[in-house]
C-alpha positions as CSV (number, residue, x, y, z in Angstrom):
1,M,24.3,-28.3,-7.8
2,P,26.5,-25.4,-6.4
3,L,25.5,-22.2,-4.7
4,Y,25.3,-19.1,-6.8
5,P,28.1,-16.5,-6.3
6,E,27.8,-13.9,-3.6
7,I,26.1,-10.7,-4.7
8,E,25.2,-7.3,-3.2
9,P,21.8,-5.5,-3.2
10,Y,21.2,-3.1,-6.0
11,A,18.5,-1.3,-3.9
12,H,17.5,-1.2,-0.3
13,G,15.4,1.0,2.0
14,M,13.2,1.3,5.1
15,L,9.4,0.9,4.7
16,D,7.0,2.6,7.2
17,V,4.4,-0.1,7.9
18,G,2.6,1.8,10.7
19,D,2.6,1.1,14.5
20,H,5.9,3.1,14.6
21,N,7.6,0.2,12.8
22,R,9.9,0.6,9.8
23,L,11.1,-2.5,7.9
24,Y,14.5,-2.9,6.3
25,W,14.2,-4.4,2.8
26,E,16.7,-5.1,0.0
27,T,16.6,-6.4,-3.6
28,C,19.3,-8.3,-5.4
29,G,19.8,-10.0,-8.7
30,N,18.0,-9.0,-11.9
31,P,15.7,-6.0,-11.5
32,E,13.6,-7.4,-14.4
33,G,13.7,-11.0,-13.1
34,K,11.1,-13.2,-11.5
35,P,10.2,-11.8,-8.0
36,A,11.0,-14.0,-5.0
37,V,10.7,-13.0,-1.3
38,V,12.8,-14.6,1.4
39,L,11.2,-15.2,4.8
40,H,13.8,-15.7,7.6
41,G,13.3,-17.9,10.6
42,G,13.3,-17.4,14.3
43,P,11.0,-15.6,14.6
44,G,13.5,-12.8,15.0
45,S,16.7,-14.0,13.4
46,G,16.8,-11.5,10.5
47,C,17.7,-11.9,6.9
48,S,21.1,-13.3,5.7
49,P,23.3,-12.7,2.7
50,Y,23.6,-16.5,2.4
51,F,20.0,-16.8,1.2
52,R,20.8,-14.7,-1.9
53,R,23.1,-17.5,-3.1
54,L,20.1,-20.0,-3.4
55,F,18.7,-18.1,-6.4
56,D,20.0,-17.6,-9.9
57,P,20.8,-13.8,-9.9
58,A,20.3,-13.6,-13.7
59,A,16.7,-15.0,-13.4
60,Y,15.4,-13.7,-10.1
61,R,14.6,-10.4,-8.4
62,I,15.4,-11.5,-4.9
63,V,13.7,-9.6,-2.1
64,Q,14.7,-9.9,1.5
65,L,13.4,-8.1,4.6
66,D,14.0,-8.1,8.3
67,Q,10.6,-8.9,9.9
68,R,9.3,-6.7,12.7
69,G,11.6,-6.3,15.6
70,S,14.6,-8.1,13.9
71,G,17.8,-7.2,12.1
72,R,17.9,-3.6,10.9
73,S,14.1,-3.0,11.2
74,T,13.0,-0.6,13.9
75,P,12.2,-0.6,16.8
76,H,14.3,-3.7,17.7
77,A,12.7,-6.4,19.9
78,S,15.6,-6.2,22.3
79,G,14.4,-2.8,23.5
80,Y,12.3,-3.2,26.6
81,D,10.0,-0.4,25.5
82,T,9.3,-2.0,22.1
83,D,5.6,-2.8,21.8
84,M,5.4,-6.5,21.0
85,G,1.6,-6.3,20.9
86,V,2.0,-5.1,17.3
87,N,4.3,-8.0,16.3
88,T,2.0,-10.8,15.3
89,T,1.5,-13.1,12.3
90,A,-1.3,-10.9,11.0
91,H,0.9,-7.8,11.3
92,V,3.8,-9.5,9.5
93,M,1.6,-10.8,6.7
94,A,0.2,-7.2,6.2
95,D,3.8,-6.0,6.0
96,L,4.5,-8.4,3.2
97,E,1.6,-7.0,1.3
98,L,2.7,-3.5,1.8
99,L,6.2,-4.4,0.7
100,R,5.0,-6.2,-2.4
101,Q,2.9,-3.2,-3.4
102,H,5.7,-0.8,-2.6
103,L,8.0,-2.7,-5.0
104,G,5.4,-2.9,-7.7
105,I,5.3,-6.7,-7.6
106,E,2.1,-8.6,-8.7
107,R,3.0,-12.1,-7.5
108,W,6.2,-13.6,-6.1
109,L,7.7,-16.9,-5.2
110,V,7.8,-17.2,-1.4
111,W,10.8,-18.9,0.1
112,G,10.8,-19.7,3.9
113,V,12.9,-21.4,6.4
114,S,11.6,-22.7,9.8
115,W,9.3,-20.0,11.2
116,G,9.6,-18.5,7.7
117,S,7.9,-21.6,6.4
118,V,5.0,-21.1,8.9
119,L,4.6,-17.5,7.8
120,A,4.9,-18.5,4.1
121,L,2.3,-21.1,4.3
122,R,-0.2,-18.9,6.2
123,Y,0.5,-16.0,3.8
124,A,-0.2,-18.3,0.8
125,Q,-3.4,-19.6,2.4
126,T,-4.7,-16.1,3.1
127,H,-3.3,-14.2,0.1
128,P,-3.2,-16.9,-2.7
129,G,-3.3,-14.3,-5.4
130,S,0.1,-12.9,-4.3
131,V,2.0,-16.2,-4.4
132,S,3.3,-18.0,-7.5
133,E,5.2,-20.8,-5.8
134,L,6.5,-21.8,-2.4
135,V,9.9,-23.2,-1.6
136,L,10.2,-24.2,2.1
137,T,12.8,-25.8,4.3
138,G,13.1,-26.7,8.0
139,V,9.4,-27.0,7.5
140,A,7.1,-26.2,10.4
141,T,3.4,-25.3,10.7
142,G,3.4,-23.4,14.0
143,S,1.2,-25.8,15.9
144,N,1.2,-25.9,19.7
145,A,2.2,-29.6,19.4
146,E,5.4,-28.5,17.7
147,V,6.1,-26.0,20.4
148,E,5.6,-28.7,23.1
149,L,7.9,-31.0,21.2
150,L,10.7,-28.5,20.8
151,T,10.6,-27.6,24.5
152,R,9.4,-30.3,26.9
153,G,9.4,-33.1,24.3
154,L,13.1,-32.7,23.5
155,G,13.9,-32.8,27.2
156,R,13.8,-36.6,26.9
157,I,16.5,-36.5,24.3
158,F,18.6,-33.8,25.9
159,P,18.0,-34.4,29.7
160,E,21.1,-32.5,31.0
161,A,20.4,-29.4,28.9
162,F,16.7,-29.6,29.8
163,E,17.5,-29.7,33.5
164,R,19.4,-26.4,33.0
165,F,16.6,-25.0,30.9
166,L,14.0,-25.7,33.6
167,A,16.3,-24.3,36.2
168,G,16.0,-21.0,34.5
169,L,12.3,-20.8,35.5
170,P,10.8,-20.4,39.0
171,P,9.4,-23.7,40.2
172,A,5.8,-22.5,39.8
173,E,6.4,-21.8,36.1
174,R,7.8,-25.2,35.1
175,D,4.4,-26.7,34.1
176,G,2.5,-25.7,31.1
177,N,3.8,-23.8,28.1
178,L,7.5,-23.3,28.8
179,A,7.9,-20.7,26.0
180,A,5.1,-18.6,27.6
181,A,6.8,-18.9,31.0
182,Y,10.1,-17.7,29.6
183,N,8.4,-14.9,27.8
184,R,7.0,-13.6,31.1
185,L,10.6,-13.4,32.4
186,L,11.7,-11.6,29.2
187,E,9.0,-9.0,29.8
188,S,10.2,-8.4,33.4
189,P,11.1,-4.8,34.3
190,D,14.3,-6.1,35.8
191,P,17.1,-6.1,33.1
192,A,19.0,-8.8,35.0
193,V,16.0,-11.1,34.9
194,R,15.6,-10.5,31.2
195,E,19.2,-11.2,30.5
196,R,19.3,-14.5,32.4
197,A,16.2,-15.6,30.6
198,A,17.5,-14.7,27.2
199,R,20.8,-16.6,27.9
200,A,18.9,-19.7,29.2
201,W,16.6,-19.7,26.2
202,T,19.4,-19.4,23.6
203,D,21.5,-22.0,25.4
204,W,18.6,-24.4,25.0
205,E,18.3,-23.5,21.3
206,T,22.0,-24.3,20.7
207,A,21.8,-27.5,22.7
208,T,19.0,-28.9,20.7
209,I,19.4,-27.5,17.1
210,P,22.8,-28.0,15.6
211,A,23.9,-24.9,13.8
212,P,27.0,-23.6,12.0
213,P,29.5,-21.7,14.2
214,R,28.5,-18.3,12.8
215,S,24.9,-18.8,13.8
216,V,25.8,-19.9,17.3
217,A,28.2,-16.9,17.6
218,R,25.3,-14.5,17.0
219,F,23.9,-15.4,20.5
220,E,27.0,-13.8,22.0
221,D,25.6,-10.4,20.8
222,P,23.4,-9.2,23.7
223,E,21.1,-7.3,21.5
224,Y,20.6,-10.2,19.1
225,R,20.2,-12.7,21.9
226,M,17.6,-10.6,23.7
227,G,15.6,-9.8,20.5
228,F,15.7,-13.4,19.3
229,A,14.6,-14.9,22.6
230,R,11.9,-12.3,23.2
231,T,10.4,-12.7,19.7
232,V,10.5,-16.5,19.7
233,T,8.9,-16.9,23.1
234,H,6.3,-14.1,22.2
235,Y,5.2,-16.2,19.2
236,W,5.6,-19.7,20.7
237,G,3.8,-18.6,23.9
238,N,0.8,-17.2,22.0
239,D,-0.2,-20.0,19.6
240,H,1.9,-18.2,16.9
241,F,-1.1,-15.9,16.8
242,L,-2.9,-18.4,14.6
243,G,-5.9,-18.8,16.8
244,E,-6.9,-20.6,19.9
245,D,-7.7,-23.9,18.0
246,N,-4.0,-24.3,17.1
247,D,-3.2,-27.4,19.1
248,E,-2.9,-29.6,16.1
249,G,-2.3,-26.8,13.6
250,V,-4.4,-24.2,11.8
251,V,-1.9,-24.2,8.9
252,L,-2.1,-28.0,8.5
253,R,-5.9,-27.9,8.8
254,D,-6.1,-25.3,6.0
255,A,-3.5,-27.1,3.7
256,H,-6.3,-27.6,1.1
257,L,-6.3,-23.8,0.5
258,L,-2.8,-24.2,-1.1
259,A,-4.3,-26.1,-4.1
260,G,-3.2,-24.5,-7.3
261,I,0.1,-23.2,-5.8
262,P,3.1,-25.4,-6.7
263,G,5.6,-26.0,-3.9
264,T,8.7,-27.8,-2.9
265,L,9.4,-28.9,0.7
266,V,13.1,-29.6,1.4
267,Q,13.5,-31.4,4.7
268,G,16.5,-32.9,6.5
269,S,15.7,-36.5,7.6
270,L,17.2,-35.6,11.1
271,D,15.0,-32.5,11.6
272,F,13.3,-33.0,15.0
273,G,10.1,-31.6,13.6
274,N,9.8,-34.8,11.7
275,L,9.0,-36.6,14.9
276,L,5.4,-35.4,14.5
277,G,5.2,-36.2,10.8
278,I,4.3,-32.6,10.1
279,V,6.1,-32.3,6.7
280,W,4.7,-35.7,5.5
281,R,1.2,-34.8,6.5
282,L,1.5,-31.4,4.8
283,R,2.7,-33.0,1.6
284,Q,-0.3,-35.4,1.7
285,A,-2.8,-32.6,2.2
286,W,-1.3,-30.1,-0.3
287,P,-2.1,-30.9,-3.9
288,G,0.7,-29.9,-6.2
289,S,3.5,-30.1,-3.7
290,E,6.6,-32.2,-3.7
291,L,8.8,-33.4,-0.8
292,V,12.6,-33.7,-1.1
293,T,14.1,-35.5,1.9
294,V,17.9,-34.9,2.5
295,H,19.3,-37.8,4.4
296,E,21.5,-37.2,7.5
297,A,20.7,-33.5,7.5
298,G,18.9,-31.6,10.3
299,H,17.3,-28.2,10.7
300,T,19.7,-26.1,8.7
301,T,19.9,-24.6,5.2
302,G,23.7,-25.1,5.2
303,A,23.8,-28.9,5.6
304,P,25.3,-30.9,2.7
305,G,22.5,-31.7,0.3
306,V,20.0,-29.2,1.7
307,A,21.4,-26.1,-0.1
308,Q,21.8,-28.0,-3.3
309,A,18.1,-29.2,-3.1
310,L,17.0,-25.6,-2.5
311,V,19.0,-24.3,-5.5
312,A,17.4,-27.1,-7.6
313,A,14.0,-26.0,-6.4
314,T,14.5,-22.3,-7.3
315,D,16.0,-23.3,-10.6
316,K,12.9,-25.3,-11.3
317,Y,10.6,-22.4,-10.8
318,R,12.7,-19.6,-12.4
319,K,10.9,-19.8,-15.7
């Protein structure tokens, strides 16, 4: 099933959500169509024109936004004076509700990738009346066990890259939560310290998560690199702001709250998150969900088979 043609927004704007934050949003497709909101990954990567092509533009009113601190939203997380204390999961979910009301939408399909799937799941658990369906890929639940896997755990698979990753930290900071340790460097008043930390973090990201060239190239933009690294480590180093009992996963624990919300999970068989069985456990605990496994695909929406499965999922729910 092919991607839909490229389209441009018919409306866009900046929404004041408080805390001196303004969110960029855009809408594409059919203004009278079924509403669907796209939640990007990272945290901090920003929305992408590519995601528009996963929806039938004749059937959907496609809403995208740059979450706090990312993309065209202001202030950007790359700015040292940007207050990250008002960039949490609760803040971003409240932003979604403000945007939904601003656009006059009662319920919308929520589509999420990677961190966006964590956000989508928690949003559906806490705001079930706002969600008609979920379509998720690169599925994660934001547990501390996943953070440990994607940092120290993958060090066993990528030992050379991990040695460089650890070398970016002072010796006293190499135990415990590595994301939190890097976040402390990224909050340093010394810009040289912050830049070295951002480069080391994104080098680890590209070494462990295969991505298309255009995605890797974004890390050569100093503003993007800094904002991405600062936002990811801010969330990963603080339990994804899901609570102190998040070792095994608040989202997975509360999966029963998704009962009544249909959902499709599209997962590459080579996604490293599968090593913890997260997506399988989520499927078992979520009545009404389905799991589509794409063989020989990893943690990317552009892999052969993944995009087609995502289009099939949105086509399924468009009526």
